[in-house]
N, CA, C and O of each residue as an XYZ file, in Angstrom:
940
protein
N     -16.397     -2.148     12.089
C     -18.030     -1.471     12.366
C     -19.138     -2.014     11.727
O     -19.274     -1.359     10.694
N     -20.250     -3.108     11.814
C     -21.194     -3.423     10.577
C     -21.905     -1.994     10.503
O     -21.706     -1.130     11.357
N     -22.862     -1.800      9.262
C     -23.112     -0.314      8.709
C     -24.123     -0.815      7.360
O     -23.883     -1.247      6.232
N     -24.968     -0.603      7.887
C     -26.280     -0.669      7.268
C     -25.513     -0.446      5.419
O     -24.844      0.572      5.238
N     -25.643     -1.147      4.577
C     -25.191     -0.874      3.290
C     -25.850      0.300      2.704
O     -24.990      1.179      2.646
N     -26.991      0.744      2.232
C     -27.680      1.802      1.451
C     -26.828      3.286      2.639
O     -26.018      4.176      2.381
N     -27.541      2.885      3.880
C     -26.828      4.718      4.447
C     -25.860      4.711      4.627
O     -25.675      5.776      5.216
N     -24.443      3.948      4.500
C     -22.994      3.769      4.482
C     -23.102      4.261      2.195
O     -23.459      5.332      1.704
N     -22.904      3.713      1.876
C     -23.274      4.138      0.011
C     -24.071      5.488      0.252
O     -23.897      6.257     -0.693
N     -24.845      5.968      1.184
C     -25.523      7.448      0.734
C     -24.903      8.566      1.914
O     -25.135      9.768      2.047
N     -24.163      7.789      2.574
C     -23.862      8.859      3.597
C     -21.812      9.073      2.770
O     -21.120     10.088      2.853
N     -21.544      8.146      2.297
C     -19.788      7.872      1.335
C     -20.287      8.830     -0.012
O     -19.388      8.712     -0.844
N     -21.108      9.515     -0.421
C     -21.843      9.991     -1.471
C     -21.560     10.302     -2.901
O     -21.280     11.033     -3.852
N     -21.990      8.643     -2.034
C     -22.087      8.146     -3.883
C     -23.216      8.091     -4.867
O     -23.285      8.069     -6.096
N     -24.445      8.071     -3.454
C     -25.854      8.199     -3.701
C     -27.157      8.438     -2.834
O     -27.213      9.095     -1.795
N     -27.722      8.075     -3.179
C     -29.465      9.161     -2.036
C     -29.518      7.720     -1.446
O     -28.817      6.836     -1.939
N     -30.231      7.514     -0.540
C     -30.816      5.945      0.057
C     -31.568      5.008     -1.507
O     -31.388      3.894     -1.999
N     -32.210      5.886     -1.754
C     -33.225      5.391     -3.047
C     -32.653      4.681     -3.346
O     -32.806      3.474     -3.162
N     -31.307      5.552     -4.237
C     -30.572      5.000     -5.366
C     -29.840      4.111     -5.141
O     -29.501      3.345     -6.043
N     -29.385      3.972     -3.828
C     -28.391      2.479     -2.855
C     -29.115      1.645     -4.052
O     -28.567      1.614     -5.154
N     -30.318      0.985     -3.838
C     -31.222      0.041     -3.136
C     -31.956     -0.283     -4.860
O     -32.698     -1.212     -5.180
N     -31.446      0.803     -5.692
C     -31.390      0.300     -7.281
C     -29.773     -0.405     -7.411
O     -29.706     -1.617     -7.615
N     -28.756      0.244     -7.310
C     -27.960      0.154     -7.488
C     -27.662     -1.424     -6.646
O     -26.579     -1.983     -6.472
N     -28.595     -1.722     -6.359
C     -27.573     -3.030     -5.548
C     -28.739     -4.065     -6.199
O     -28.408     -5.074     -6.822
N     -29.835     -3.766     -6.024
C     -30.492     -4.721     -7.225
C     -30.336     -5.362     -8.674
O     -30.878     -6.257     -9.323
N     -29.344     -4.466     -8.836
C     -28.645     -3.760    -10.241
C     -27.295     -4.598    -10.144
O     -26.485     -4.428    -11.055
N     -27.034     -5.337     -9.295
C     -26.334     -6.081     -9.030
C     -24.622     -5.071     -9.064
O     -23.565     -5.668     -9.268
N     -24.660     -3.871     -8.880
C     -23.443     -2.932     -8.808
C     -22.793     -2.963     -7.972
O     -21.615     -2.690     -8.202
N     -23.192     -3.311     -6.544
C     -22.377     -3.602     -5.259
C     -21.926     -4.826     -4.980
O     -21.605     -5.307     -6.067
N     -21.799     -5.311     -4.448
C     -20.519     -6.117     -4.098
C     -19.992     -6.291     -2.251
O     -19.602     -5.240     -1.742
N     -19.996     -7.362     -1.482
C     -20.276     -7.523     -0.435
C     -18.543     -8.885     -0.577
O     -19.045    -10.008     -0.540
N     -17.436     -8.989     -0.665
C     -16.637    -10.319     -0.297
C     -16.804    -11.226     -1.614
O     -17.045    -12.428     -1.731
N     -16.582    -10.178     -2.594
C     -16.784    -10.028     -3.760
C     -18.071    -11.002     -4.670
O     -17.981    -11.523     -5.781
N     -19.105    -10.986     -3.808
C     -20.354    -11.157     -4.336
C     -21.265    -10.379     -4.236
O     -21.275     -9.540     -3.336
N     -22.219    -10.481     -5.122
C     -23.611     -9.419     -4.572
C     -23.843     -9.565     -3.424
O     -23.632    -10.568     -2.743
N     -24.378     -8.397     -3.058
C     -25.272     -8.035     -2.581
C     -26.534     -8.264     -1.450
O     -26.961     -7.301     -0.812
N     -26.972     -9.356     -1.307
C     -27.895     -9.988     -0.105
C     -29.382     -9.018     -0.407
O     -30.510     -9.422     -0.689
N     -28.788     -7.370     -0.191
C     -30.000     -6.570     -0.100
C     -29.176     -5.598      0.094
O     -27.946     -5.651      0.080
N     -30.023     -4.479      0.321
C     -29.720     -2.822      1.156
C     -29.820     -3.248      1.968
O     -29.058     -4.185      1.730
N     -30.255     -3.481      3.201
C     -30.228     -3.448      4.559
C     -28.959     -4.297      5.216
O     -28.599     -4.187      6.387
N     -28.350     -5.177      4.211
C     -27.041     -5.684      4.804
C     -26.906     -5.200      5.124
O     -27.355     -4.073      4.917
N     -25.840     -5.645      6.320
C     -25.361     -5.138      7.815
C     -23.264     -5.425      7.153
O     -22.682     -6.509      7.201
N     -22.913     -4.666      6.857
C     -21.461     -5.065      5.855
C     -20.871     -4.127      6.932
O     -21.341     -3.312      7.726
N     -19.511     -4.636      6.590
C     -17.700     -4.375      6.723
C     -17.546     -3.262      5.436
O     -17.617     -3.615      4.259
N     -17.260     -1.467      5.993
C     -16.890     -0.952      4.790
C     -15.974     -1.555      3.677
O     -16.036     -1.260      2.484
N     -14.919     -2.651      4.383
C     -13.732     -2.495      3.748
C     -14.081     -3.644      2.136
O     -13.684     -3.882      0.995
N     -15.098     -4.020      3.165
C     -15.114     -5.318      2.079
C     -16.417     -5.534      0.664
O     -16.907     -6.445     -0.003
N     -16.536     -3.668      0.843
C     -18.042     -3.290     -0.136
C     -16.986     -2.655     -1.737
O     -16.066     -1.844     -1.636
N     -17.395     -3.210     -2.910
C     -16.745     -2.778     -3.669
C     -18.343     -1.463     -4.129
O     -19.457     -1.293     -3.633
N     -17.799     -1.008     -4.960
C     -19.301     -0.694     -6.429
C     -18.731     -0.375     -7.847
O     -17.846      0.312     -8.358
N     -19.194     -0.784     -8.015
C     -18.662     -0.998     -9.485
C     -17.438     -1.953    -10.115
O     -16.753     -2.114    -11.126
N     -17.656     -2.432     -8.856
C     -15.926     -3.374     -9.041
C     -14.462     -2.429     -8.188
O     -13.364     -2.848     -7.823
N     -14.937     -1.367     -8.130
C     -13.942     -0.533     -6.969
C     -14.293     -0.722     -6.005
O     -15.426     -1.110     -5.719
N     -13.134     -0.421     -5.040
C     -13.712     -0.198     -3.335
C     -13.756      1.400     -3.012
O     -13.350      2.461     -3.485
N     -14.396      0.972     -2.070
C     -15.548      2.456     -1.343
C     -14.160      3.265     -1.041
O     -13.186      2.791     -0.455
N     -14.267      4.444     -1.512
C     -13.600      6.217     -1.829
C     -13.343      5.996      0.216
O     -14.180      5.428      0.917
N     -12.673      6.303      0.492
C     -12.439      6.723      1.788
C     -13.272      6.182      3.286
O     -13.603      6.967      4.174
N     -13.495      4.797      3.325
C     -14.611      4.328      4.405
C     -14.311      5.072      5.525
O     -14.994      5.260      6.532
N     -13.820      5.253      5.397
C     -12.641      5.554      7.035
C     -12.726      6.852      8.005
O     -12.361      6.909      9.179
N     -13.541      8.312      6.882
C     -13.410      9.194      7.168
C     -11.817     10.018      6.091
O     -10.858      9.352      5.700
N     -11.956     11.156      5.915
C     -11.185     12.159      4.717
C     -10.178     12.626      5.923
O     -10.509     12.404      7.088
N      -8.717     13.399      5.560
C      -7.947     14.330      6.139
C      -6.961     14.232      4.991
O      -6.172     13.367      4.611
N      -7.308     15.459      4.579
C      -7.304     16.899      3.290
C      -5.979     17.317      3.823
O      -5.974     16.833      4.955
N      -5.056     17.831      3.678
C      -4.259     19.381      3.342
C      -4.490     19.875      2.163
O      -4.420     19.073      1.232
N      -4.770     21.061      1.901
C      -5.789     21.716      0.770
C      -4.271     23.414      1.212
O      -4.016     23.829      2.343
N      -3.597     23.969     -0.207
C      -3.239     24.619     -0.271
C      -4.202     25.620     -0.700
O      -4.494     25.545     -1.893
N      -4.992     26.899      0.237
C      -6.410     27.687      0.278
C      -5.840     29.167     -0.332
O      -5.425     30.177      0.236
N      -5.970     28.911     -1.362
C      -5.603     30.064     -2.422
C      -6.706     31.253     -1.637
O      -7.534     31.109     -0.737
N      -6.304     32.381     -2.390
C      -6.821     33.892     -2.142
C      -8.603     33.642     -2.656
O      -8.987     32.925     -3.581
N      -9.470     34.494     -1.712
C     -10.776     34.889     -2.515
C     -11.556     33.816     -2.140
O     -12.513     33.679     -2.903
N     -11.493     32.779     -1.004
C     -12.476     31.579     -1.479
C     -12.536     31.666      0.460
O     -11.551     31.897      1.161
N     -13.406     31.509      0.774
C     -14.473     31.271      2.108
C     -14.245     29.950      2.761
O     -14.718     28.944      2.232
N     -13.742     29.891      3.572
C     -14.403     28.555      4.454
C     -15.810     28.320      4.975
O     -15.841     27.927      6.141
N     -16.843     28.455      4.440
C     -18.092     27.647      4.445
C     -19.035     27.753      3.339
O     -19.067     28.468      2.338
N     -19.879     26.736      3.853
C     -20.673     26.053      3.670
C     -21.987     27.311      3.151
O     -22.091     26.971      1.973
N     -22.727     28.183      3.277
C     -23.085     28.501      2.814
C     -23.218     29.797      1.052
O     -23.150     31.026      1.042
N     -23.353     29.129      0.220
C     -23.599     29.693     -1.251
C     -23.223     31.451     -0.811
O     -22.280     32.119     -1.236
N     -24.125     31.805     -0.001
C     -23.949     33.144      0.009
C     -23.045     33.430      0.157
O     -22.508     34.196     -0.642
N     -22.268     32.870      1.487
C     -20.920     34.326      1.500
C     -19.844     34.044      0.805
O     -18.735     33.967      1.336
N     -20.071     33.840     -0.578
C     -18.788     33.431     -2.024
C     -18.689     32.255     -2.320
O     -19.381     31.339     -1.877
N     -17.597     32.165     -3.293
C     -17.308     31.070     -3.642
C     -15.806     30.364     -2.389
O     -14.729     30.859     -2.056
N     -16.404     29.224     -2.084
C     -15.183     28.418     -1.385
C     -15.202     27.139     -1.123
O     -16.004     26.243     -1.386
N     -14.055     27.186     -0.483
C     -12.807     25.905     -1.054
C     -13.447     25.162     -1.260
O     -13.010     24.459     -2.171
N     -15.399     24.508     -0.485
C     -15.191     23.015     -1.090
C     -15.754     23.541     -2.171
O     -16.702     24.066     -1.588
N     -15.894     23.775     -3.130
C     -16.094     23.887     -4.600
C     -14.563     23.232     -5.373
O     -14.557     22.632     -6.448
N     -13.534     23.478     -4.662
C     -12.344     22.753     -4.961
C     -12.465     21.234     -5.035
O     -11.821     20.572     -5.848
N     -13.447     20.628     -4.019
C     -13.077     19.336     -3.997
C     -14.204     18.177     -5.002
O     -15.304     18.406     -5.507
N     -13.632     17.326     -4.997
C     -14.415     16.303     -5.595
C     -16.436     16.314     -5.369
O     -17.011     16.421     -4.286
N     -17.001     16.192     -6.529
C     -18.595     16.490     -6.714
C     -18.871     15.672     -4.824
O     -19.511     16.276     -3.964
N     -18.148     14.105     -4.550
C     -18.598     12.909     -4.336
C     -18.429     12.994     -2.914
O     -19.080     12.391     -2.061
N     -17.149     14.096     -2.689
C     -17.025     14.122     -1.538
C     -17.355     15.770     -0.546
O     -17.094     16.306      0.531
N     -17.995     15.964     -1.660
C     -19.457     17.450     -0.653
C     -20.138     16.446     -0.434
O     -19.552     15.909      0.505
N     -20.758     16.009     -0.619
C     -22.183     14.578     -0.638
C     -21.913     13.912      0.859
O     -22.756     13.467      1.639
N     -20.203     13.998      1.043
C     -20.090     13.282      2.122
C     -21.741     13.335      3.792
O     -22.656     14.140      3.964
N     -21.426     12.368      4.402
C     -22.245     12.373      5.915
C     -21.434     11.377      7.035
O     -21.194     10.175      6.914
N     -21.007     12.516      8.458
C     -20.734     13.588      8.380
C     -19.552     14.695      6.899
O     -18.593     14.328      6.220
N     -20.314     16.086      6.986
C     -20.279     16.986      6.049
C     -18.795     17.542      6.430
O     -18.500     18.162      7.452
N     -17.423     16.946      4.719
C     -16.194     17.353      5.243
C     -16.229     18.828      5.244
O     -16.881     19.448      4.405
N     -15.427     19.495      6.320
C     -15.031     20.055      6.744
C     -13.845     20.916      7.293
O     -13.050     20.237      7.944
N     -13.515     22.303      7.188
C     -11.947     22.698      7.507
C     -12.149     22.312      9.019
O     -13.210     22.006      9.562
N     -10.630     22.410      9.696
C     -10.089     22.340     10.936
C     -10.301     24.190     11.512
O     -10.908     24.075     12.577
N     -10.199     24.841     11.401
C     -10.249     26.194     11.948
C     -10.490     26.833     10.587
O     -10.985     26.186      9.663
N     -10.211     27.833     10.499
C     -11.151     28.783      9.515
C      -9.234     29.631      8.807
O      -8.243     29.662      9.536
N      -9.240     30.112      7.506
C      -9.010     31.435      7.704
C      -9.988     31.860      6.517
O     -10.817     31.339      5.772
N      -9.460     33.005      6.750
C     -10.512     34.004      5.620
C      -9.665     34.597      4.324
O      -8.452     34.675      4.129
N     -11.449     35.197      3.065
C     -10.898     35.440      2.127
C     -10.056     35.603      1.351
O      -9.683     35.153      0.268
N      -9.503     37.126      2.844
C      -7.918     37.207      1.933
C      -6.698     36.734      2.598
O      -5.562     37.177      2.431
N      -7.170     35.525      3.581
C      -5.599     34.876      3.755
C      -5.341     33.406      2.824
O      -6.139     32.556      2.430
N      -3.624     33.557      2.657
C      -3.922     31.895      2.335
C      -3.455     30.978      2.432
O      -2.320     31.452      2.376
N      -3.341     30.292      2.504
C      -2.329     28.665      3.097
C      -2.894     27.672      3.475
O      -3.980     27.199      3.141
N      -2.101     27.322      4.234
C      -2.311     25.925      4.914
C      -3.847     25.730      5.362
O      -4.601     26.427      6.042
N      -3.983     24.627      4.771
C      -5.846     24.600      5.600
C      -5.977     22.971      5.753
O      -5.623     22.218      4.846
N      -6.413     22.599      6.748
C      -6.876     20.650      7.020
C      -8.662     20.729      7.398
O      -9.417     21.020      8.326
N      -8.683     20.332      6.215
C     -10.060     19.401      6.362
C     -10.802     18.545      6.448
O     -10.794     18.187      5.270
N     -11.559     17.813      6.989
C     -12.049     16.597      7.181
C     -13.298     15.703      7.419
O     -14.294     16.369      7.135
N     -13.445     15.150      7.602
C     -15.018     14.487      7.884
C     -14.813     13.898      9.467
O     -15.832     13.425      9.971
N     -13.974     13.892     10.025
C     -14.203     13.413     10.586
C     -13.822     14.131     12.489
O     -12.783     14.249     13.138
N     -14.973     14.381     12.710
C     -15.672     15.784     13.801
C     -14.861     15.421     14.961
O     -14.885     16.317     15.805
N     -14.004     14.201     15.360
C     -13.746     14.141     17.174
C     -12.700     15.154     16.470
O     -12.965     16.325     16.741
N     -11.429     14.965     15.522
C     -10.382     15.794     15.128
C     -10.609     16.843     15.385
O     -10.280     17.294     16.483
N     -11.397     17.761     14.243
C     -12.218     18.554     14.537
C     -12.013     19.222     15.799
O     -11.236     20.133     16.087
N     -12.623     18.772     16.303
C     -12.684     19.145     17.654
C     -11.883     19.254     18.891
O     -11.949     20.100     19.783
N     -11.004     18.079     18.741
C      -9.672     17.743     19.403
C      -8.226     19.184     18.471
O      -7.476     19.775     19.248
N      -8.154     19.369     17.514
C      -7.310     20.158     16.526
C      -7.290     21.600     17.034
O      -6.381     22.402     17.247
N      -8.558     21.638     17.146
C      -8.909     23.472     17.414
C      -9.379     23.714     18.906
O     -10.033     24.580     19.488
N      -8.651     22.383     19.292
C      -8.754     23.473     21.390
C      -8.226     23.842     21.690
O      -7.506     23.507     20.750
N      -7.270     24.718     22.571
C      -6.258     25.715     22.879
C      -5.424     24.891     24.005
O      -4.266     25.206     24.282
N      -6.229     23.606     24.753
C      -5.453     23.315     25.668
C      -4.918     22.359     25.103
O      -4.132     21.695     25.779
N      -5.152     21.988     23.742
C      -4.258     20.894     22.996
C      -2.533     21.800     21.898
O      -1.488     21.163     21.764
N      -2.686     23.046     21.402
C      -1.665     23.901     21.787
C      -0.711     23.519     20.034
O       0.477     23.466     19.714
N      -1.566     23.397     19.555
C      -0.683     22.873     17.880
C      -0.661     23.887     17.820
O      -1.689     24.563     17.782
N       0.838     24.497     17.782
C       1.319     25.468     16.621
C       1.102     25.967     15.687
O       1.766     25.287     14.904
N       0.511     26.903     14.968
C      -0.119     27.442     13.203
C       1.161     28.889     13.158
O       1.524     29.816     13.882
N       1.391     28.457     12.158
C       2.845     29.830     11.678
C       1.894     30.460     10.885
O       1.125     29.671     10.336
N       1.717     31.578     10.665
C       1.560     32.577      9.937
C       2.753     33.821      9.380
O       3.366     34.518     10.189
N       2.891     33.909      8.213
C       3.965     34.873      7.653
C       2.087     36.307      7.080
O       0.931     36.378      6.665
N       3.725     37.273      7.750
C       2.188     38.184      6.931
C       3.027     39.570      6.615
O       4.080     39.769      7.220
N       2.592     40.408      5.767
C       3.622     41.447      5.423
C       3.014     42.510      6.014
O       1.868     42.073      6.114
N       2.982     44.189      6.719
C       2.198     44.777      7.182
C       2.258     46.406      6.457
O       2.765     46.930      5.466
N       1.601     46.719      7.360
C       1.133     48.963      6.575
C       2.093     49.946      7.647
O       2.022     51.143      7.928
N       2.906     48.975      8.042
C       4.199     49.741      8.894
C       4.804     49.564      9.561
O       4.297     48.657     10.220
N       6.107     49.928     10.138
C       7.347     49.019     10.424
C       6.694     48.973     12.086
O       6.082     49.782     12.783
N       7.295     47.281     12.307
C       6.773     46.517     13.508
C       7.577     47.499     14.952
O       8.730     47.857     14.713
N       7.060     47.860     16.206
C       7.433     48.548     16.784
C       8.830     47.838     17.981
O       9.138     46.647     18.030
N       9.271     48.618     18.567
C      10.316     47.875     19.772
C       9.475     46.980     20.589
O       8.273     47.119     20.816
N      10.235     46.075     20.990
C       9.688     45.644     22.165
C       8.664     44.191     21.434
O       8.850     43.038     21.821
N       7.840     44.478     20.584
C       6.333     43.962     20.048
C       6.424     42.193     20.599
O       5.541     41.649     21.263
N       7.891     41.428     20.064
C       7.798     40.398     20.778
C       7.503     40.002     21.661
O       6.832     38.971     21.726
N       7.978     40.819     22.892
C       8.120     40.421     24.354
C       5.890     40.545     24.813
O       5.054     39.962     25.503
N       6.002     41.891     23.677
C       4.614     42.077     24.101
C       4.226     40.783     24.042
O       3.960     40.198     25.092
N       4.125     40.090     22.726
C       2.868     38.386     22.400
C       3.059     37.424     23.127
O       2.164     36.724     23.601
N       4.789     37.214     23.372
C       5.035     36.418     24.628
C       4.746     36.544     25.739
O       4.691     35.501     26.391
N       4.524     37.472     26.241
C       3.860     37.691     27.498
C       2.720     36.492     28.027
O       2.847     35.343     28.449
N       2.107     36.965     27.893
C       0.875     36.535     27.361
C      -0.519     37.387     28.517
O      -1.423     37.065     29.287
N       0.025     38.401     28.034
C      -0.889     39.753     28.748
C      -1.183     40.363     27.563
O      -1.478     41.526     27.837
N      -1.279     40.107     25.959
C      -1.972     41.030     25.505
C      -3.366     41.173     24.941
O      -3.524     40.745     23.798
N      -4.053     41.527     25.352
C      -5.632     41.968     25.998
C      -6.508     42.407     24.479
O      -6.731     43.617     24.450
N      -6.992     41.698     23.329
C      -7.653     42.724     21.929
C      -9.186     42.802     22.134
O     -10.081     42.067     22.551
N      -9.052     44.042     21.640
C     -10.201     45.357     22.014
C     -12.196     43.818     21.999
O     -12.546     42.689     21.657
N     -12.572     44.791     22.496
C     -13.794     43.204     22.745
C     -13.406     42.101     23.188
O     -14.378     41.348     23.229
N     -12.468     41.596     23.551
C     -12.072     40.382     24.517
C     -12.204     40.359     25.912
O     -12.582     41.355     26.528
N     -11.894     39.196     26.508
C     -12.117     39.903     28.019
C     -10.807     38.523     28.236
O     -10.164     38.987     29.178
N     -10.327     37.558     27.980
C      -9.490     36.812     27.853
C      -7.767     37.105     26.853
O      -7.711     37.029     25.626
N      -6.764     37.371     27.596
C      -5.681     38.123     27.144
C      -5.139     36.890     25.962
O      -5.088     35.851     26.621
N      -4.794     36.633     24.762
C      -4.108     35.543     24.071
C      -3.159     35.230     24.734
O      -2.462     35.790     25.580
N      -3.210     33.733     24.009
C      -2.094     33.446     24.942
C      -0.652     33.715     24.427
O      -0.514     34.313     23.360
N       0.897     33.117     25.448
C       1.608     33.603     24.148
C       1.895     32.841     23.509
O       1.731     31.627     23.631
N       2.661     33.765     22.234
C       2.945     33.959     20.826
C       4.646     33.624     20.608
O       5.522     33.970     21.401
N       4.782     33.148     19.807
C       6.156     33.817     19.226
C       6.486     34.676     17.600
O       6.047     34.434     16.476
N       7.377     35.664     18.064
C       7.485     36.400     17.400
C       8.427     36.071     16.252
O       9.386     35.477     16.743
N       8.548     36.179     15.145
C       9.786     36.265     14.578
C       9.953     37.769     13.227
O       9.369     38.040     12.178
N      10.721     38.206     13.779
C      10.633     39.537     13.115
C      12.134     39.196     11.061
O      13.297     38.830     10.887
N      11.329     39.502     10.445
C      11.942     38.786      9.311
C      12.760     40.041      8.364
O      13.755     39.782      7.687
N      12.079     41.584      8.466
C      12.652     43.031      8.377
C      11.644     43.713      8.873
O      10.519     43.249      9.061
N      12.029     44.940      9.126
C      10.739     46.075      9.223
C       9.159     45.820      8.856
O       8.361     46.428      9.570
N       8.720     45.139      8.010
C       6.885     45.073      8.119
C       7.141     43.758      7.139
O       6.985     43.528      5.939
N       7.727     42.854      8.551
C       7.671     40.855      7.149
C       7.377     40.518      9.354
O       7.530     41.158     10.394
N       7.016     39.460      9.026
C       6.944     38.862     10.435
C       6.349     37.296     10.035
O       5.605     36.899      9.137
N       7.023     36.657     11.101
C       6.288     35.140     11.287
C       5.724     35.554     12.485
O       6.226     36.241     13.375
N       3.944     34.753     12.353
C       3.472     34.590     14.606
C       3.777     33.179     14.470
O       4.020     32.793     13.327
N       3.800     32.619     15.097
C       3.455     31.358     16.005
C       2.461     31.581     16.696
O       2.830     32.263     17.652
N       0.736     31.258     16.771
C      -0.265     30.979     17.508
C      -0.136     29.512     17.844
O       0.627     28.727     17.280
N      -1.434     29.079     19.375
C      -1.355     28.130     19.916
C      -3.100     28.083     19.952
O      -3.896     27.280     20.439
N      -3.218     29.058     19.363
C      -4.311     29.183     19.654
C      -5.565     29.909     18.154
O      -4.910     29.881     17.112
N      -6.847     30.404     17.915
C      -7.914     30.174     17.110
C      -8.446     32.015     17.192
O      -8.638     32.428     16.048
N      -8.625     32.795     17.968
C      -9.684     33.802     17.951
C      -9.983     34.335     16.333
O      -9.691     34.450     15.143
N     -10.534     34.463     17.081
C     -11.128     35.613     14.732
C     -10.234     36.819     14.941
O      -9.970     37.797     15.640
N      -9.913     36.019     13.746
C      -9.067     37.446     12.940
C      -7.489     37.907     13.954
O      -6.953     38.995     14.161
N      -7.119     36.374     14.433
C      -6.453     36.502     16.067
C      -4.536     37.254     15.265
O      -3.454     37.629     15.717
N      -5.179     37.089     13.962
C      -3.297     37.408     13.471
C      -3.809     39.170     12.821
O      -3.111     40.184     12.813
N      -4.251     39.117     12.671
C      -4.671     40.416     12.013
C      -4.999     41.520     13.036
O      -4.526     42.656     13.006
N      -6.010     40.967     14.091
C      -6.313     41.986     15.312
C      -4.670     42.116     16.062
O      -4.252     43.245     16.319
N      -4.115     41.326     16.265
C      -2.124     41.262     17.105
C      -2.180     42.441     16.698
O      -2.459     43.454     17.340
N      -1.783     42.268     15.082
C      -0.936     43.468     14.837
C      -1.494     44.783     14.788
O      -1.091     45.744     15.444
N      -2.608     44.774     13.834
C      -3.743     45.594     13.877
C      -3.854     46.341     15.628
O      -3.803     47.568     15.714
N      -3.959     45.739     16.537
C      -4.299     46.860     17.360
C      -2.501     47.587     17.798
O      -2.231     48.674     18.309
N      -1.720     46.647     17.417
C       0.142     47.176     17.481
C       0.529     48.116     16.725
O       1.733     48.370     16.770
N      -0.494     49.073     15.635
C      -0.703     50.536     14.657
C       0.250     49.719     13.168
O       0.812     50.416     12.323
N       0.251     48.132     13.122
C       0.706     47.230     11.876
C      -0.779     47.009     11.506
O      -1.428     46.640     12.485
N      -1.596     47.147     10.218
C      -1.966     46.747     10.245
C      -1.665     45.469      9.034
O      -0.668     45.924      8.473
N      -1.903     44.477      8.518
C      -1.474     43.133      8.338
C      -1.908     43.952      6.558
O      -2.750     44.707      6.072
N      -1.034     43.396      6.262
C      -1.015     43.466      4.458
C      -1.314     42.174      3.456
O      -1.664     42.168      2.276
N      -1.133     41.445      4.069
C      -0.772     39.547      3.313
C      -1.096     38.931      4.579
O      -0.905     39.312      5.734
N      -1.552     38.042      4.170
C      -1.166     36.359      5.588
C      -0.848     35.373      4.738
O      -0.640     35.402      3.525
N      -0.838     34.694      5.339
C      -0.481     33.408      4.680
C      -0.119     32.639      6.238
O       0.413     33.214      7.187
N      -0.573     31.168      6.202
C      -0.511     30.789      6.971
C       0.749     29.432      6.530
O       0.477     28.786      5.518
N       1.382     29.253      6.900
C       3.459     28.586      6.219
C       3.167     27.354      7.362
O       4.100     26.558      7.258
N       2.041     26.830      8.601
C       2.617     25.580      9.298
C       1.333     25.190      9.390
O       0.485     25.853      8.792
N       0.997     24.182     10.062
C      -0.101     23.677     10.821
C       0.549     22.624     11.682
O       0.769     21.565     11.095
N       0.991     22.704     13.265
C       2.128     22.108     13.901
C       3.225     21.079     13.324
O       4.398     21.397     13.515
N       3.022     20.150     12.794
C       4.641     19.642     12.026
C       4.260     19.223     10.388
O       5.013     18.715      9.557
N       2.643     19.672     10.219
C       2.676     19.915      8.964
C       3.112     21.265      8.205
O       2.964     22.352      8.763
N       3.991     21.087      6.105
C       3.890     22.256      5.793
C       3.114     21.993      4.256
O       2.174     21.267      3.935
N       3.816     22.765      3.631
C       2.640     23.086      1.880
C       3.589     22.416      1.484
O       3.205     21.665      0.588
N       4.667     22.305      1.706
C       6.297     21.767      0.884
C       5.524     22.510     -1.230
O       4.872     23.534     -1.434
N       5.987     21.482     -2.259
C       5.263     22.563     -3.213
C       4.119     22.726     -3.519
O       3.762     23.523     -4.386
N       2.951     21.606     -2.498
C       1.265     22.297     -3.036
C       1.215     23.785     -3.694
O       1.603     24.731     -3.008
N       0.813     23.967     -4.812
C       0.231     24.888     -5.335
C      -0.753     25.064     -4.547
O      -1.027     24.558     -3.458
N      -1.372     25.982     -5.319
C      -3.111     27.246     -4.843
C      -3.901     26.782     -5.041
O      -3.797     26.408     -6.209
N      -5.690     26.184     -4.250
C      -5.814     25.110     -4.806
C      -5.608     23.597     -4.911
O      -6.632     22.963     -5.166
N      -4.239     22.755     -4.731
C      -4.190     21.370     -5.192
C      -4.638     21.016     -3.100
O      -4.888     21.790     -2.175
N      -4.560     19.865     -3.168
C      -4.714     19.479     -1.990
C      -4.043     18.119     -1.483
O      -3.642     17.771     -2.593
N      -3.605     17.055     -0.607
C      -3.124     16.015     -0.771
C      -3.968     14.646      0.751
O      -4.720     14.698      1.724
N      -3.650     14.253      0.449
C      -4.445     13.445      0.873
C      -3.558     12.957      2.035
O      -2.543     12.366      1.667
N      -3.792     13.123      3.765
C      -3.244     12.812      4.384
C      -3.668     11.193      5.010
O      -4.693     10.675      4.568
N      -2.683     10.316      6.227
C      -3.420      8.963      6.115
C      -3.809      9.483      7.896
O      -3.273     10.232      8.712
N      -5.599      8.189      7.867
C      -5.609      8.295      8.240
C      -5.383      9.033     10.245
O      -6.146      9.743     10.900
N      -3.919      8.379     10.634
C      -3.439      8.525     11.998
C      -2.482      9.824     11.862
O      -1.619     10.095     12.696
N      -2.772     10.673     10.585
C      -2.003     11.771     11.159
C      -2.040     12.307     12.462
O      -0.886     12.433     12.870
N      -2.512     12.516     12.928
C      -2.930     12.938     14.646
C      -3.271     12.007     15.384
O      -3.632     12.608     16.396
N      -3.377     11.168     15.533
C      -3.373     10.127     15.736
C      -3.063     10.364     17.684
O      -1.917     10.270     18.124
N      -3.991     10.594     18.399
C      -3.431     11.095     19.925
C      -2.405      9.726     20.625
O      -2.744      8.543     20.646
N      -1.154     10.277     21.137
C      -0.846      9.538     21.780
C      -1.108      8.276     22.776
O      -2.145      8.403     23.426
N      -0.396      7.121     23.015
C      -0.734      6.605     23.975
C      -0.684      6.677     24.744
O       0.315      7.291     25.119
N      -1.760      6.107     25.977
C      -1.457      6.355     27.604
C      -0.958      5.861     28.133
O      -0.825      6.167     29.318
């Protein structure tokens, strides 16, 4: 799809639209190897270069981040240090903004996906797509007998909720250690599910999202994912 040149550069976080016009005038921007005709030129993003370099992810970003403890998933600076501070400044200036697909709270670590593709956010956070997410929890009390069946029943109703939790799979790793697989994302769901059964969560770490895992990614690091990672199945 052809896009107006100054708007394209601004939306990708390179500069403001006014600055883009100056860049074009200075010959810093080329289209198909030739200096751009003007800042209002309609261009194919794949044909544009700035200072001899192709544009940075013109088709959208998709990142897998190992979220560390202590960071929030918010663009509001008043909520404290944020995961977005880990990203390059240019990515933080993109429009649409880079945002997380779902959230992990400040005291939860692990796998988090980030993107500026709004359709992907809606699709992967929708409960009807049933994308499995696995969490590792350590608990402040022994797991009660029968908890796996209770979580799997689809009848567990959390306090202040009108709809019960979707069936979830519990894998017991020890008296106070377990993995829980969810296909939905209610507010603080893992902590609330264990908490209402008398097992407060001491530590929580997301192990996987769909078929994606962290691999050897260190806390605070990310890796880029191919744009088609979550392509919808063919009709």
